[in-house]
TIDREN-733824 format. One record per residue (C-alpha): x, y, z; residue in three letters; chain. Coordinates in nm, 4 decimals. Each point is the difference from the previous one (the first is absolute). Last residue first. Layout:
! residues N
@X X&Y Y&Z Z&type Ala&mol A .
...
END
This chain:
! residues 406
@X 1.7666&Y 3.5444&Z 2.6380&type Ser&mol A .
@X -0.1332&Y -0.1377&Z -0.3259&type Leu&mol A .
@X 0.1847&Y -0.3309&Z 0.0112&type Asn&mol A .
@X -0.2679&Y -0.1762&Z 0.2041&type Asn&mol A .
@X -0.2612&Y 0.0885&Z -0.2565&type Gly&mol A .
@X 0.1986&Y -0.1574&Z -0.2839&type Ala&mol A .
@X 0.0538&Y -0.3281&Z 0.1876&type Lys&mol A .
@X -0.3650&Y -0.0153&Z 0.1073&type Tyr&mol A .
@X -0.1066&Y 0.0678&Z -0.3578&type Ala&mol A .
@X 0.2277&Y -0.2731&Z -0.1364&type Thr&mol A .
@X -0.1375&Y -0.2444&Z 0.2587&type Ser&mol A .
@X -0.3673&Y 0.0907&Z -0.0476&type Phe&mol A .
@X 0.0030&Y -0.0246&Z -0.3796&type Ala&mol A .
@X 0.2123&Y -0.3156&Z -0.0060&type Ile&mol A .
@X -0.2314&Y -0.1550&Z 0.2620&type Gln&mol A .
@X -0.2945&Y 0.0840&Z -0.2253&type Leu&mol A .
@X 0.1724&Y -0.1962&Z -0.2765&type Asn&mol A .
@X 0.0771&Y -0.3052&Z 0.2151&type Tyr&mol A .
@X -0.3537&Y -0.0540&Z 0.1248&type Gly&mol A .
@X -0.0488&Y -0.3426&Z -0.1593&type Gly&mol A .
@X 0.0351&Y 0.0684&Z -0.3701&type Thr&mol A .
@X 0.3436&Y 0.0005&Z -0.1630&type Met&mol A .
@X 0.2312&Y 0.2994&Z 0.0085&type Ala&mol A .
@X 0.0764&Y 0.3260&Z -0.1782&type Ala&mol A .
@X 0.2627&Y 0.2731&Z 0.0287&type Leu&mol A .
@X 0.1001&Y 0.2599&Z -0.2604&type Asp&mol A .
@X -0.1014&Y 0.2928&Z 0.2219&type Ile&mol A .
@X -0.3329&Y 0.1850&Z -0.0441&type Val&mol A .
@X -0.1566&Y -0.2931&Z 0.1829&type Glu&mol A .
@X 0.1107&Y 0.1147&Z 0.3418&type Gly&mol A .
@X 0.2352&Y 0.2706&Z 0.1203&type Ala&mol A .
@X 0.2323&Y 0.2630&Z -0.1449&type Phe&mol A .
@X 0.2064&Y 0.2862&Z 0.1388&type Tyr&mol A .
@X 0.1148&Y 0.3398&Z -0.1315&type Leu&mol A .
@X 0.2157&Y 0.2050&Z 0.2412&type Asn&mol A .
@X 0.2983&Y -0.0110&Z -0.2388&type Lys&mol A .
@X -0.0668&Y -0.0865&Z -0.3618&type Ile&mol A .
@X 0.2098&Y -0.2598&Z -0.1827&type Leu&mol A .
@X 0.0570&Y -0.2774&Z 0.2561&type Arg&mol A .
@X -0.3637&Y 0.0375&Z 0.1023&type Ser&mol A .
@X -0.0678&Y -0.0690&Z 0.3648&type Glu&mol A .
@X -0.1520&Y -0.3312&Z 0.1123&type Met&mol A .
@X 0.2327&Y 0.0177&Z 0.3069&type Thr&mol A .
@X 0.1951&Y -0.3273&Z 0.0052&type Gly&mol A .
@X -0.1222&Y -0.1086&Z -0.3428&type Pro&mol A .
@X 0.1576&Y 0.3110&Z -0.1624&type Asp&mol A .
@X -0.1993&Y 0.0482&Z -0.3202&type Ile&mol A .
@X 0.1350&Y 0.0371&Z -0.3557&type Glu&mol A .
@X 0.0866&Y -0.3679&Z -0.0429&type Glu&mol A .
@X -0.3548&Y -0.0825&Z 0.1101&type Thr&mol A .
@X -0.1243&Y 0.1323&Z -0.3340&type Ser&mol A .
@X -0.3306&Y 0.1808&Z 0.0353&type Ile&mol A .
@X -0.2811&Y -0.2140&Z -0.1386&type Gly&mol A .
@X -0.0261&Y -0.3534&Z -0.1320&type Gly&mol A .
@X -0.2592&Y -0.2578&Z 0.0969&type Arg&mol A .
@X -0.3311&Y 0.1431&Z 0.1076&type Thr&mol A .
@X -0.2251&Y -0.1974&Z 0.2305&type Val&mol A .
@X -0.3467&Y -0.1566&Z 0.0135&type Ile&mol A .
@X -0.0655&Y 0.0263&Z -0.3730&type Ala&mol A .
@X -0.3664&Y 0.0591&Z -0.0880&type Arg&mol A .
@X 0.0166&Y 0.3250&Z -0.1981&type Lys&mol A .
@X 0.3744&Y -0.0364&Z -0.0477&type Phe&mol A .
@X -0.0348&Y -0.2428&Z -0.2885&type Gly&mol A .
@X -0.0708&Y -0.3695&Z -0.0369&type Lys&mol A .
@X 0.3016&Y -0.2044&Z -0.1022&type Lys&mol A .
@X 0.0247&Y -0.1273&Z -0.3541&type Ala&mol A .
@X -0.0563&Y -0.2928&Z -0.2377&type Lys&mol A .
@X 0.0898&Y -0.2940&Z 0.2181&type Ile&mol A .
@X -0.0331&Y -0.3428&Z -0.1575&type Asn&mol A .
@X -0.2095&Y -0.2456&Z 0.2010&type Leu&mol A .
@X 0.0638&Y -0.3684&Z 0.0607&type Lys&mol A .
@X -0.1972&Y -0.2516&Z 0.2063&type Leu&mol A .
@X 0.2724&Y -0.2350&Z 0.1216&type Asn&mol A .
@X -0.1339&Y -0.2457&Z 0.2602&type Lys&mol A .
@X -0.3493&Y -0.0252&Z -0.1484&type Leu&mol A .
@X 0.1420&Y -0.0173&Z -0.3527&type Leu&mol A .
@X 0.2504&Y -0.2696&Z 0.0962&type His&mol A .
@X -0.2815&Y -0.2008&Z 0.1563&type Ile&mol A .
@X -0.2059&Y 0.0319&Z -0.3189&type Leu&mol A .
@X 0.2923&Y -0.1228&Z -0.2130&type Glu&mol A .
@X 0.0451&Y -0.3002&Z 0.2291&type Glu&mol A .
@X -0.3711&Y -0.0817&Z -0.0320&type Arg&mol A .
@X 0.0305&Y 0.0144&Z -0.3757&type Glu&mol A .
@X 0.2960&Y -0.2381&Z 0.0117&type Ala&mol A .
@X -0.1883&Y -0.2359&Z 0.2331&type Ala&mol A .
@X -0.2870&Y -0.0116&Z -0.2508&type Thr&mol A .
@X -0.3492&Y 0.1455&Z 0.0380&type Ile&mol A .
@X -0.2629&Y -0.2458&Z -0.1189&type Gln&mol A .
@X -0.1694&Y -0.0428&Z 0.3384&type Asn&mol A .
@X -0.0574&Y 0.3753&Z 0.0078&type Val&mol A .
@X -0.2079&Y 0.0011&Z -0.3180&type Thr&mol A .
@X 0.1380&Y 0.2498&Z -0.2513&type Lys&mol A .
@X -0.2478&Y 0.2787&Z -0.0494&type Lys&mol A .
@X 0.2367&Y 0.2837&Z 0.1002&type Tyr&mol A .
@X 0.2866&Y -0.1381&Z -0.2072&type Glu&mol A .
@X 0.3286&Y -0.0478&Z 0.1816&type Ile&mol A .
@X 0.2674&Y 0.2269&Z -0.1464&type Ser&mol A .
@X -0.0205&Y 0.2189&Z 0.3142&type Ser&mol A .
@X 0.0357&Y 0.3756&Z -0.0154&type Arg&mol A .
@X -0.3646&Y 0.0819&Z -0.0652&type Gly&mol A .
@X -0.1157&Y -0.2561&Z 0.2541&type Leu&mol A .
@X 0.2236&Y 0.1607&Z 0.2641&type Ile&mol A .
@X -0.1466&Y 0.3446&Z -0.0628&type Val&mol A .
@X -0.3555&Y -0.1333&Z -0.0264&type Pro&mol A .
@X 0.0458&Y -0.1607&Z 0.3478&type Ile&mol A .
@X 0.1388&Y 0.3125&Z 0.1672&type Leu&mol A .
@X -0.3323&Y 0.1742&Z 0.0473&type Lys&mol A .
@X -0.1498&Y -0.3047&Z 0.1740&type Gln&mol A .
@X 0.2732&Y -0.0322&Z 0.2606&type Pro&mol A .
@X 0.2101&Y -0.3124&Z -0.0549&type Leu&mol A .
@X 0.0240&Y -0.3603&Z 0.1228&type Leu&mol A .
@X -0.3533&Y -0.1001&Z 0.0900&type Asp&mol A .
@X -0.1465&Y 0.1606&Z -0.3124&type Gly&mol A .
@X 0.2546&Y -0.1595&Z -0.2334&type Leu&mol A .
@X -0.2067&Y -0.2783&Z -0.1534&type Ser&mol A .
@X -0.2500&Y 0.1822&Z -0.2202&type Asn&mol A .
@X 0.2398&Y 0.0925&Z -0.2801&type Gly&mol A .
@X 0.1357&Y -0.3559&Z -0.0007&type Phe&mol A .
@X -0.3459&Y -0.1217&Z -0.0970&type Phe&mol A .
@X -0.1605&Y -0.2311&Z 0.2530&type Lys&mol A .
@X 0.0092&Y -0.3797&Z 0.0218&type Asn&mol A .
@X 0.3014&Y -0.0227&Z 0.2314&type Ser&mol A .
@X -0.1131&Y 0.2802&Z 0.2329&type Tyr&mol A .
@X 0.0895&Y -0.1651&Z 0.3323&type Arg&mol A .
@X 0.2875&Y -0.1931&Z -0.1569&type Asp&mol A .
@X 0.1256&Y 0.3196&Z -0.1586&type Phe&mol A .
@X -0.0053&Y 0.1739&Z 0.3378&type Asp&mol A .
@X 0.1929&Y -0.2826&Z 0.1665&type Arg&mol A .
@X 0.2495&Y -0.0166&Z -0.2879&type Leu&mol A .
@X 0.0458&Y 0.3763&Z 0.0147&type Leu&mol A .
@X 0.0859&Y -0.0166&Z 0.3709&type Arg&mol A .
@X 0.2502&Y -0.2782&Z -0.0632&type Gln&mol A .
@X 0.1611&Y 0.2100&Z -0.2733&type Asp&mol A .
@X 0.0150&Y 0.2940&Z 0.2389&type Leu&mol A .
@X 0.1741&Y -0.2217&Z 0.2541&type Lys&mol A .
@X 0.2602&Y -0.1098&Z -0.2564&type Gln&mol A .
@X 0.0622&Y 0.3477&Z -0.1392&type Tyr&mol A .
@X 0.0417&Y 0.1587&Z 0.3430&type Asp&mol A .
@X -0.3057&Y 0.1278&Z 0.1843&type Leu&mol A .
@X -0.0003&Y 0.2971&Z 0.2395&type Ala&mol A .
@X 0.1014&Y 0.2338&Z -0.2851&type Pro&mol A .
@X -0.3253&Y -0.0628&Z -0.1918&type Lys&mol A .
@X -0.0556&Y 0.3006&Z -0.2270&type Leu&mol A .
@X 0.3706&Y 0.0378&Z -0.0707&type Asp&mol A .
@X 0.0110&Y 0.3309&Z -0.1846&type Ile&mol A .
@X 0.2821&Y 0.0823&Z -0.2414&type Glu&mol A .
@X 0.0529&Y 0.3626&Z -0.0932&type Leu&mol A .
@X 0.2083&Y 0.1243&Z -0.2905&type Gln&mol A .
@X 0.2350&Y 0.2905&Z -0.0544&type Tyr&mol A .
@X 0.1910&Y 0.0973&Z -0.3146&type Asn&mol A .
@X -0.2557&Y 0.2561&Z -0.1155&type Glu&mol A .
@X 0.0224&Y 0.2069&Z 0.3197&type Ser&mol A .
@X 0.2657&Y 0.2457&Z -0.1117&type Asp&mol A .
@X -0.0653&Y 0.2493&Z 0.2805&type Asp&mol A .
@X 0.1524&Y -0.2286&Z 0.2617&type Asp&mol A .
@X -0.1816&Y -0.2828&Z 0.1771&type Ile&mol A .
@X 0.1188&Y -0.1202&Z 0.3410&type Tyr&mol A .
@X -0.2235&Y 0.2327&Z 0.2012&type Met&mol A .
@X -0.3006&Y -0.1231&Z -0.1996&type Ser&mol A .
@X 0.0372&Y -0.3432&Z 0.1634&type Ala&mol A .
@X -0.1098&Y 0.1455&Z 0.3341&type Ser&mol A .
@X -0.3044&Y 0.1569&Z -0.1635&type Ile&mol A .
@X -0.0884&Y -0.3357&Z -0.1514&type Ile&mol A .
@X 0.0467&Y -0.2041&Z 0.3171&type Thr&mol A .
@X -0.2176&Y 0.2317&Z 0.2090&type Pro&mol A .
@X -0.2898&Y 0.0369&Z -0.2444&type Gly&mol A .
@X -0.0398&Y 0.1376&Z -0.3508&type Asp&mol A .
@X -0.0149&Y -0.1224&Z -0.3582&type Leu&mol A .
@X -0.1406&Y 0.2207&Z -0.2748&type Tyr&mol A .
@X -0.2974&Y 0.0798&Z -0.2209&type Asn&mol A .
@X -0.3134&Y -0.0181&Z 0.2146&type Ser&mol A .
@X 0.1806&Y -0.1312&Z 0.3094&type Arg&mol A .
@X 0.1425&Y -0.3461&Z 0.0627&type Ile&mol A .
@X 0.1343&Y -0.0479&Z 0.3524&type Glu&mol A .
@X 0.2996&Y -0.2195&Z 0.0794&type Val&mol A .
@X 0.0494&Y -0.1259&Z 0.3550&type Asp&mol A .
@X 0.2988&Y -0.1399&Z 0.1873&type Gly&mol A .
@X 0.3254&Y -0.1889&Z -0.0413&type Phe&mol A .
@X 0.2871&Y 0.1971&Z -0.1513&type Gln&mol A .
@X 0.2595&Y -0.0389&Z -0.2711&type Ser&mol A .
@X 0.2571&Y 0.2311&Z -0.1551&type Phe&mol A .
@X 0.2790&Y -0.0075&Z -0.2609&type Ile&mol A .
@X -0.0768&Y -0.3247&Z -0.1876&type Glu&mol A .
@X 0.1804&Y -0.0150&Z -0.3368&type Lys&mol A .
@X -0.1967&Y -0.0249&Z -0.3254&type Gly&mol A .
@X 0.1075&Y 0.3395&Z -0.1317&type Asp&mol A .
@X -0.1185&Y 0.1453&Z 0.3291&type Lys&mol A .
@X -0.2232&Y -0.2266&Z 0.2076&type Leu&mol A .
@X -0.2366&Y 0.0847&Z 0.2827&type Leu&mol A .
@X -0.1405&Y -0.2927&Z 0.1952&type Lys&mol A .
@X -0.3289&Y -0.0015&Z 0.1882&type Leu&mol A .
@X -0.1104&Y -0.2743&Z 0.2383&type Asn&mol A .
@X -0.3712&Y -0.0173&Z 0.0690&type Val&mol A .
@X -0.1765&Y 0.0324&Z 0.3335&type Tyr&mol A .
@X -0.3093&Y 0.1803&Z -0.1247&type Lys&mol A .
@X -0.0812&Y 0.0821&Z -0.3600&type Leu&mol A .
@X -0.2494&Y 0.2833&Z 0.0162&type Lys&mol A .
@X -0.2289&Y 0.0270&Z -0.3013&type Leu&mol A .
@X -0.1688&Y 0.3337&Z -0.0638&type Gly&mol A .
@X 0.0692&Y -0.0034&Z -0.3730&type Glu&mol A .
@X 0.0588&Y -0.3535&Z -0.1315&type Ala&mol A .
@X -0.1171&Y 0.0600&Z -0.3568&type Glu&mol A .
@X 0.2046&Y 0.3214&Z -0.0231&type Tyr&mol A .
@X 0.3012&Y -0.1947&Z 0.1326&type Ile&mol A .
@X -0.0298&Y -0.2167&Z -0.3099&type Trp&mol A .
@X 0.1468&Y 0.2845&Z -0.2060&type Asp&mol A .
@X 0.3624&Y -0.1092&Z 0.0224&type Glu&mol A .
@X 0.2533&Y 0.2742&Z -0.0634&type Arg&mol A .
@X 0.0008&Y 0.0929&Z 0.3672&type Thr&mol A .
@X -0.0501&Y 0.3117&Z 0.2122&type Thr&mol A .
@X 0.1661&Y 0.0199&Z 0.3404&type Leu&mol A .
@X -0.1097&Y 0.1635&Z 0.3242&type Gly&mol A .
@X 0.2199&Y 0.2256&Z 0.2088&type Cys&mol A .
@X 0.2595&Y -0.0056&Z 0.2754&type Leu&mol A .
@X 0.2150&Y 0.2579&Z -0.1779&type Gly&mol A .
@X -0.0790&Y 0.2586&Z -0.2664&type Pro&mol A .
@X 0.2870&Y 0.1862&Z -0.1664&type Arg&mol A .
@X 0.1915&Y 0.3176&Z 0.0825&type Pro&mol A .
@X 0.3159&Y 0.0605&Z -0.2068&type Thr&mol A .
@X 0.2871&Y 0.0531&Z 0.2433&type Ile&mol A .
@X -0.0125&Y 0.3731&Z 0.0663&type Ile&mol A .
@X 0.3322&Y 0.1828&Z 0.0195&type Gln&mol A .
@X -0.0060&Y 0.3069&Z 0.2222&type His&mol A .
@X 0.0630&Y 0.3562&Z -0.1163&type Gly&mol A .
@X -0.2585&Y 0.1931&Z 0.2010&type Ala&mol A .
@X -0.2278&Y -0.0103&Z -0.3045&type Thr&mol A .
@X 0.0234&Y -0.3794&Z 0.0112&type Arg&mol A .
@X -0.0945&Y -0.0033&Z 0.3678&type Ala&mol A .
@X -0.3104&Y 0.2127&Z -0.0590&type Leu&mol A .
@X -0.0869&Y -0.2103&Z -0.3045&type Gln&mol A .
@X 0.0255&Y -0.3214&Z 0.1997&type Phe&mol A .
@X -0.2257&Y 0.1437&Z 0.2674&type Gly&mol A .
@X -0.2680&Y 0.0633&Z -0.2617&type Ser&mol A .
@X -0.0199&Y -0.3747&Z -0.0668&type Gly&mol A .
@X -0.3764&Y -0.0228&Z 0.0487&type Asp&mol A .
@X -0.0366&Y -0.1239&Z 0.3569&type Ser&mol A .
@X -0.2986&Y 0.2311&Z 0.0484&type Gly&mol A .
@X -0.2398&Y -0.2806&Z 0.0930&type Thr&mol A .
@X -0.1233&Y -0.0293&Z -0.3593&type Gln&mol A .
@X 0.3621&Y -0.0682&Z -0.0976&type Pro&mol A .
@X -0.0252&Y -0.3529&Z 0.1493&type Tyr&mol A .
@X 0.3706&Y -0.0642&Z -0.0605&type Ser&mol A .
@X 0.2169&Y 0.2901&Z -0.1176&type Ser&mol A .
@X 0.2325&Y 0.0573&Z 0.2948&type Gly&mol A .
@X -0.0383&Y 0.1794&Z 0.3314&type Gly&mol A .
@X 0.0406&Y 0.3701&Z 0.0836&type Ala&mol A .
@X 0.2477&Y -0.0413&Z 0.2836&type Ala&mol A .
@X 0.2429&Y 0.2828&Z -0.0847&type Leu&mol A .
@X 0.1439&Y 0.1362&Z 0.3240&type Val&mol A .
@X 0.1110&Y 0.3644&Z 0.0033&type Val&mol A .
@X 0.2347&Y 0.1794&Z 0.2419&type Lys&mol A .
@X 0.0604&Y 0.3586&Z 0.1118&type Glu&mol A .
@X -0.3390&Y 0.1121&Z -0.1219&type Ala&mol A .
@X -0.1599&Y 0.2678&Z -0.2146&type Lys&mol A .
@X -0.3550&Y -0.0217&Z -0.1315&type Leu&mol A .
@X -0.0696&Y 0.1633&Z -0.3335&type Gln&mol A .
@X -0.3305&Y 0.0951&Z -0.1559&type Gly&mol A .
@X -0.3307&Y -0.1359&Z 0.1227&type Gln&mol A .
@X -0.1705&Y -0.1465&Z -0.3055&type Tyr&mol A .
@X 0.2467&Y -0.2237&Z -0.1834&type Lys&mol A .
@X 0.2607&Y -0.0029&Z 0.2731&type Leu&mol A .
@X 0.3708&Y 0.0798&Z -0.0404&type Lys&mol A .
@X 0.2099&Y -0.1825&Z 0.2539&type Val&mol A .
@X 0.2715&Y 0.0660&Z 0.2554&type Gly&mol A .
@X 0.3733&Y 0.0515&Z 0.0371&type Gln&mol A .
@X 0.1576&Y -0.3105&Z -0.1517&type Ala&mol A .
@X 0.3731&Y 0.0601&Z -0.0380&type Lys&mol A .
@X 0.2103&Y -0.0304&Z -0.3155&type Gln&mol A .
@X 0.0819&Y 0.3725&Z 0.0117&type Asp&mol A .
@X -0.3731&Y 0.0772&Z -0.0088&type Asn&mol A .
@X -0.2759&Y -0.2593&Z -0.0396&type Ile&mol A .
@X -0.3731&Y 0.0600&Z 0.0281&type Ile&mol A .
@X -0.1881&Y -0.3271&Z -0.0463&type Ile&mol A .
@X -0.2593&Y 0.0525&Z -0.2702&type Glu&mol A .
@X -0.3681&Y -0.0366&Z -0.0746&type Glu&mol A .
@X -0.1122&Y -0.1189&Z 0.3440&type Val&mol A .
@X -0.3759&Y -0.0486&Z 0.0031&type Gln&mol A .
@X -0.2197&Y 0.1378&Z 0.2751&type Asp&mol A .
@X -0.1808&Y -0.1017&Z 0.3171&type Gln&mol A .
@X 0.2230&Y 0.1258&Z 0.2790&type Ile&mol A .
@X 0.0460&Y -0.1829&Z 0.3286&type Ile&mol A .
@X 0.1909&Y 0.1425&Z 0.2956&type Gly&mol A .
@X 0.1435&Y -0.2550&Z 0.2391&type Val&mol A .
@X -0.0852&Y 0.1017&Z 0.3555&type Asn&mol A .
@X 0.1313&Y -0.3293&Z 0.1444&type Ala&mol A .
@X -0.3391&Y -0.0771&Z 0.1557&type Lys&mol A .
@X -0.1688&Y 0.0572&Z -0.3368&type Phe&mol A .
@X 0.2475&Y -0.2270&Z -0.1786&type Leu&mol A .
@X -0.0551&Y -0.2604&Z 0.2701&type Glu&mol A .
@X -0.3767&Y 0.0041&Z -0.0551&type Lys&mol A .
@X 0.0508&Y -0.0267&Z -0.3742&type Gln&mol A .
@X 0.2164&Y -0.3088&Z 0.0477&type Leu&mol A .
@X -0.2543&Y -0.1577&Z 0.2357&type Val&mol A .
@X -0.2838&Y 0.0654&Z -0.2443&type Lys&mol A .
@X 0.1880&Y -0.1357&Z -0.3018&type Leu&mol A .
@X 0.0555&Y -0.3345&Z 0.1673&type Val&mol A .
@X -0.3679&Y -0.0122&Z 0.1015&type Asp&mol A .
@X -0.1090&Y 0.0678&Z -0.3584&type Gln&mol A .
@X 0.2001&Y -0.3058&Z -0.1080&type Ser&mol A .
@X -0.2692&Y -0.2037&Z 0.1726&type Arg&mol A .
@X 0.0496&Y -0.3667&Z 0.0862&type Asn&mol A .
@X -0.0903&Y 0.0939&Z 0.3608&type Ser&mol A .
@X 0.2968&Y -0.1909&Z 0.1361&type Glu&mol A .
@X 0.2274&Y 0.2154&Z -0.2154&type Pro&mol A .
@X 0.1979&Y -0.2207&Z -0.2372&type Phe&mol A .
@X 0.3454&Y -0.1629&Z 0.0092&type Val&mol A .
@X 0.0957&Y -0.2752&Z -0.2440&type Arg&mol A .
@X 0.2099&Y -0.2750&Z 0.1587&type Asp&mol A .
@X -0.0806&Y -0.2379&Z -0.2908&type Gly&mol A .
@X -0.3395&Y -0.0734&Z 0.1498&type Arg&mol A .
@X -0.1200&Y 0.2753&Z 0.2338&type Glu&mol A .
@X 0.1524&Y 0.2222&Z 0.2649&type Ile&mol A .
@X -0.2291&Y 0.2383&Z 0.1866&type Lys&mol A .
@X 0.0112&Y 0.3685&Z 0.0921&type Leu&mol A .
@X -0.1651&Y 0.2200&Z 0.2621&type Pro&mol A .
@X 0.0391&Y 0.3739&Z -0.0804&type Leu&mol A .
@X 0.0564&Y 0.2037&Z 0.3155&type Gly&mol A .
@X 0.2951&Y 0.2069&Z -0.1190&type Leu&mol A .
@X 0.2345&Y -0.2383&Z 0.1792&type Gly&mol A .
@X -0.1534&Y -0.2837&Z -0.2033&type Glu&mol A .
@X 0.1025&Y 0.1944&Z -0.3090&type Phe&mol A .
@X 0.3618&Y 0.0467&Z 0.1059&type Phe&mol A .
@X 0.0037&Y -0.3526&Z 0.1422&type Tyr&mol A .
@X -0.0548&Y -0.1514&Z -0.3429&type Tyr&mol A .
@X 0.2332&Y 0.2473&Z -0.1691&type Leu&mol A .
@X 0.2750&Y -0.0907&Z 0.2435&type Arg&mol A .
@X -0.0485&Y -0.3702&Z -0.0777&type Tyr&mol A .
@X -0.0096&Y 0.0627&Z -0.3740&type Ala&mol A .
@X 0.3313&Y 0.1853&Z -0.0004&type Asp&mol A .
@X 0.0907&Y 0.3622&Z 0.0695&type Phe&mol A .
@X 0.3731&Y 0.0657&Z 0.0328&type Glu&mol A .
@X 0.1273&Y -0.3253&Z -0.1507&type Ala&mol A .
@X -0.2742&Y 0.0214&Z -0.2611&type Leu&mol A .
@X 0.1192&Y 0.3437&Z -0.1139&type Ser&mol A .
@X 0.3673&Y -0.1030&Z -0.0116&type Ser&mol A .
@X -0.0546&Y -0.3299&Z -0.1808&type Tyr&mol A .
@X -0.2413&Y 0.1467&Z -0.2569&type Met&mol A .
@X 0.2529&Y 0.0881&Z -0.2729&type Phe&mol A .
@X 0.1105&Y -0.3637&Z -0.0165&type Gln&mol A .
@X -0.3491&Y -0.0989&Z -0.1206&type Pro&mol A .
@X 0.0351&Y 0.2005&Z -0.3225&type Asn&mol A .
@X -0.3123&Y -0.1263&Z -0.1813&type Asp&mol A .
@X -0.1459&Y -0.3382&Z 0.0997&type Ile&mol A .
@X -0.0472&Y 0.0447&Z 0.3742&type Ile&mol A .
@X -0.1210&Y -0.3327&Z 0.1396&type Asn&mol A .
@X 0.3415&Y -0.1245&Z 0.1163&type Lys&mol A .
@X 0.0689&Y 0.3375&Z 0.1635&type Ile&mol A .
@X -0.3204&Y -0.0344&Z 0.2002&type His&mol A .
@X 0.0895&Y -0.3494&Z 0.1199&type Gln&mol A .
@X 0.3479&Y 0.1209&Z 0.0890&type Asn&mol A .
@X -0.1353&Y 0.2885&Z 0.2087&type Leu&mol A .
@X -0.2158&Y -0.2236&Z 0.2177&type Asp&mol A .
@X -0.3640&Y -0.0946&Z -0.0314&type Ser&mol A .
@X -0.3423&Y 0.1406&Z 0.0868&type Tyr&mol A .
@X -0.0845&Y 0.1067&Z -0.3559&type Asn&mol A .
@X -0.1298&Y 0.3538&Z -0.0231&type Thr&mol A .
@X -0.3095&Y 0.2172&Z 0.0020&type Leu&mol A .
@X -0.2324&Y -0.2220&Z -0.2053&type Asn&mol A .
@X -0.2777&Y 0.2596&Z -0.0149&type Cys&mol A .
@X -0.3496&Y -0.1551&Z 0.0132&type Arg&mol A .
@X -0.1441&Y 0.1832&Z -0.3010&type Gly&mol A .
@X 0.1031&Y -0.2658&Z -0.2475&type Lys&mol A .
@X 0.3447&Y -0.0140&Z 0.1650&type Gly&mol A .
@X 0.0537&Y 0.3626&Z -0.0984&type Thr&mol A .
@X -0.3096&Y 0.1977&Z -0.1002&type Ile&mol A .
@X 0.0029&Y 0.2531&Z 0.2848&type Leu&mol A .
@X 0.3742&Y 0.0583&Z -0.0279&type Leu&mol A .
@X -0.0568&Y 0.1360&Z -0.3509&type Lys&mol A .
@X -0.2113&Y 0.2886&Z 0.1295&type Lys&mol A .
@X 0.2311&Y 0.0620&Z 0.2945&type Gly&mol A .
@X -0.0748&Y 0.3698&Z 0.0537&type Leu&mol A .
@X -0.3178&Y 0.1726&Z -0.1137&type Asn&mol A .
@X -0.0893&Y 0.2614&Z -0.2610&type Lys&mol A .
@X 0.2792&Y -0.1282&Z -0.2207&type Asn&mol A .
@X 0.2972&Y 0.2225&Z -0.0880&type Lys&mol A .
@X 0.1826&Y -0.0659&Z 0.3265&type Glu&mol A .
@X 0.2592&Y 0.2336&Z 0.1549&type Ile&mol A .
@X 0.1302&Y -0.0708&Z 0.3505&type Leu&mol A .
@X 0.1474&Y 0.2889&Z 0.1974&type Thr&mol A .
@X 0.2353&Y -0.0721&Z 0.2881&type Val&mol A .
@X 0.1440&Y 0.2298&Z 0.2663&type Lys&mol A .
@X 0.2874&Y -0.2137&Z 0.1191&type Asn&mol A .
@X 0.0489&Y -0.1159&Z 0.3576&type Lys&mol A .
@X 0.1447&Y -0.3425&Z -0.0865&type Asn&mol A .
@X -0.3398&Y -0.1589&Z 0.0663&type Ser&mol A .
@X -0.1338&Y 0.2235&Z -0.2780&type Ala&mol A .
@X 0.2391&Y -0.1594&Z -0.2499&type Ala&mol A .
@X -0.1076&Y -0.3443&Z 0.1171&type Gln&mol A .
@X -0.3688&Y 0.0792&Z -0.0363&type Leu&mol A .
@X 0.0463&Y 0.1638&Z -0.3408&type Ala&mol A .
@X 0.2042&Y -0.2904&Z -0.1321&type Ala&mol A .
@X -0.2708&Y -0.2428&Z 0.1151&type Met&mol A .
@X -0.2746&Y 0.2054&Z -0.1674&type Met&mol A .
@X 0.1924&Y 0.0322&Z -0.3250&type Gly&mol A .
@X 0.0872&Y -0.3688&Z -0.0170&type Ala&mol A .
@X -0.3578&Y -0.1115&Z 0.0713&type Pro&mol A .
@X -0.1488&Y 0.2443&Z -0.2532&type Gly&mol A .
@X -0.0208&Y 0.3757&Z 0.0412&type Gly&mol A .
@X 0.2512&Y 0.1089&Z -0.2624&type Gly&mol A .
@X 0.2669&Y 0.2696&Z -0.0052&type Ile&mol A .
@X 0.1339&Y 0.0517&Z 0.3534&type Ile&mol A .
@X 0.1358&Y 0.3479&Z 0.0667&type Ile&mol A .
@X 0.2302&Y 0.0529&Z 0.2958&type Val&mol A .
@X 0.1005&Y 0.3066&Z 0.2020&type Asp&mol A .
@X -0.2827&Y 0.2289&Z -0.1099&type Thr&mol A .
@X -0.0142&Y 0.3434&Z -0.1598&type Met&mol A .
END
């Protein structure tokens, strides 16, 4: 018997456990992995982007799914409180471009260490096992059934088992099944903040290319719905990078109607780009067109542009007409790609979908259907853009849940 059971040893589970213990509860945390925080260790490319050092409104603006649900949790435990929470535990932090917060050491391992140290100090019990069922009697959560160690009774249960992204870390969607069995509606989980595959096969030729400082537009049925300045990375069979994963949040499951437009030269308008081309063409006036673009484009991108241009490869540069030059400029400013699909959960940063927020009290994080059952983190239908906003959701909802387990 314990007072509180926390299901899941990720950032949300650890924070909920600490807050529950601070309210004089006997807390037991159950994690199926050998170690806690396995997914936390890979966040921010191993550096752990803890939060975004900005106010509540900035966070709400960057939450894509159910932002209104987060007002109460963020009001109680916002980015500023999270920042000083970790500094108070002896973890020095720093603020980087875009107000992103990282540990000064650039090591996510250091974030995990301070959380584990606090769990030990708070006498939180940790069990390595898998929860097969939440025990419910008379519409009240009363404990859990474990795969290997029988039943564990508790007065209250917090489900913080994560979503479906990066399943190799243990975030395999099992929390959704536990909630579904308890009677909760699960909004269909789908990958968020992920790479995109395209119908064009030229990306195979340009594998490894990183397009820096381009402007990306996302169109649906020909209408622009998102744009962002930044980098695009071309992997072995898909597009990746900050602008791509941001754009993925605006694509639904029917991805066939979406198109990308990349402005390869956003710093130059049409007139200035034309002047730049004229200078390059003057320099290489007696060369073939195919050999004249080396100063303008990365080497791997030249065959791509040549393949889409109507100008013949062996046409001498000094024979290129104004109309052909105009066509080339348009191509450089509007390189089009048709989206085929989003990459799956294996590499998705977050899960979209999860337990319906309509069935959770945002003021307590308690289930509206099952008394004494609470939720925190990615298992809930909440997702945000990159920049630390998703970890803040995990910590804020967990803090709110833990503080209501008196």
